[in-house]
N, C-alpha and C positions, 0 to 999 in steps of 0.2 A: 435166597436171602429173605424174601418176603415171607415165606413159610416159617422160617425161624423166628422172625419178628412177631408173626401172629401167635406162634406157640408161646413165646415169652410173654406176650400181652395177656393171653388166656390164663397162663399159669399165675401171673401177677394178679389178675382179677380174682382168681380162685383163692389165693392167699389173702387178699384184701377183705373178702367177705366171709372168711371162715370164722365161726364163733360169734356171729352177729346176734344170734338168738340166745345168748348167755343169760342166765338168771342171777348171776353174781356180778357185783360191780368190778370191772376190770380196768385198770389203768394201762395206758399205752406203754409206759416205761416201767413203772413199779406198781405191783399190787401186793397188799398185805392186809387181808381182811379176816375178821372173825364173824361167823354167821351162825345163827341158831338153826337147828334142823327140826327138833321136836321137843316138846315138854309133855310128859305123861302125868306128872303129879305136881301141881302148884303148891299144895299144902305141906308136902314132905320133901325136904331137901335131902339129897343124897350125901352120905358121909364118905363114900369111896369114889375114886376117879380112875378111869382107865383110858389109855390112849392107843391109837393105832395110826400108822403113817404110810404114805406112798410117795414116790418121787417119779417125775417124768423129765426126760431130756429132749428138748426141742420139739415136744409133742410128738415124737417119733417112737421113743422107747419108754415104757413105763413099767415100774415094778413095785411090789409091796402089797400089803393087805390092809387097807384102811376101812374095813367094814365095821359096823357096829358090833357084830359078834366078836371080832378080834379084839376090839377095845374092851368089851365086857370081860373077855377071858383074861386080858392083861391086867385088869383092875379087880379081878375076882368078884364081879358084880352079877347078881342074879335078878334084881329088880331095877330097871332103868327109870330114873326120874327126869333126866334131860340129856340131850345130845347137842353138841356144838361142833362146828366145822371151821378149820383155819386153812387159808390158802395164801401162799406167798410166792412171788416170782419177780424176776428182774428180766425184762425184755423177752419173756417167754422162753428163755434158754433152759433154765432149771426151775421146775415147778414143784413145790412141796405142798402136800396135802396132809392134814392131820384131823382125825375125828376124836373128840373127847366125850366120853360117856360118864355121866354122874349117876350114882345110884346107891343101892344097899346090897 
């Protein structure tokens, strides 16, 4: 019985400290943030927009292609002027990621 209790405590501690080094603001219950990734040209705004997205379930299964290259392809963009990132989740159950590329 004590070994099971120890295992549960260790597992709980591992879950509690997971993701502490995150570079994005994360809410304990709801997260819905837009973050800039890069700006390559301040003087020339892009006229085209391309998006790519990914989804993750319980941080256990993830699928999709949310790379900058996929977003460029989806927006028919050859020259990137800026890249933004959107992340939203509720309780960490279903996590949605979207990369938006602006360019020409």
